N, C-alpha and C positions, 0 to 999 in steps of 0.2 A: 577798898581798891577804887582808885579814880582813874578811868581810862581817858586819854586824850588822843583822839584818832582823826584821820582824814579818810574819806572814802571816794571811790570812783565806781559808777554804775554804767554798764554798757548793755544796750539792747541788741540781742542777736536777731530777734524778731520783734514786731511791734508790741507784743505783750510778754515776751520772755527775756529775762535779763540775767546777767552775772554781775557780781559786785565784789569788791575787795576793800577792806578797811585795814589800815596799818597805823601804828603809833606807839605810844608808851603808856604803860599801866603803872600807877604809883600806889604803893602800899602806904596808907595813912597811919597805921598802927604798927610800924616796923619794930619798935622797942618791945611791944607786947608779944610779938611772934618770934623774936630773936633771929630775924633774917639777916643775911649778909648784905643784900642789896635792897634799896628802897624803890627802885624803878627798873622795869624790864620791857623789852620789845613785846608788842602784842599784835596779832593779826586775826582777821575774820573773813574768810571767803564765804560767799553766799550765792544762791541762785533761786529764782522765783518767777512767778507769773503775776500779771496784773489783770484784774477783772473790773469792768465798769460797774459802778454802784450809784449811778445818777449822772447828771449832766457834767459835773466837774469832779466827782468823787470816784475813788477806786478802793478795792480791797486787794491786798497782795500777799498771798501765802507763799512761804519759801522754806528753804532748809539752809542752816548755817553751822559752820564749825568755828569755834572761838578758842584761841590758845594764847598763852603767855610763856615767856622763858622762866627758868628757875630763879627764884628769889634767894635761895640758899644753895650753895654748891654742894653741901653735904647731905641735903634732904631732898630726895626725889619727889616727895609729896608737895614741894613748894612750887611745882610747875602745874599750871592750871590749863585744862582744855576740856571742851565738851562739844557734842553734836546736838543740835536741837531744831525744832520747828519754830517758825515765827510767822506772825500775821501782822500786816500793817494796814492802816486805814488812812487814806489821804483825802483831804478836803480842801 
């Protein structure tokens, strides 16, 4: 799967943010999976906090949900989604 997305991050407080990603996810091996569609809409809402880790560095733990639409109208398992934790390091 190859996701192509754009995102927007908004800070509610100086260190607390919400973020949303949206775009298209492309299945690169569609023939092997026998899916009806090769691309579907994908989105990822997220929220997290940023902690200073030096003069210009930060660590940002957060929580994110990621999902895509169905790649096959007949197969409910062709829709992907998960909830997870994430950690970012910025420098």
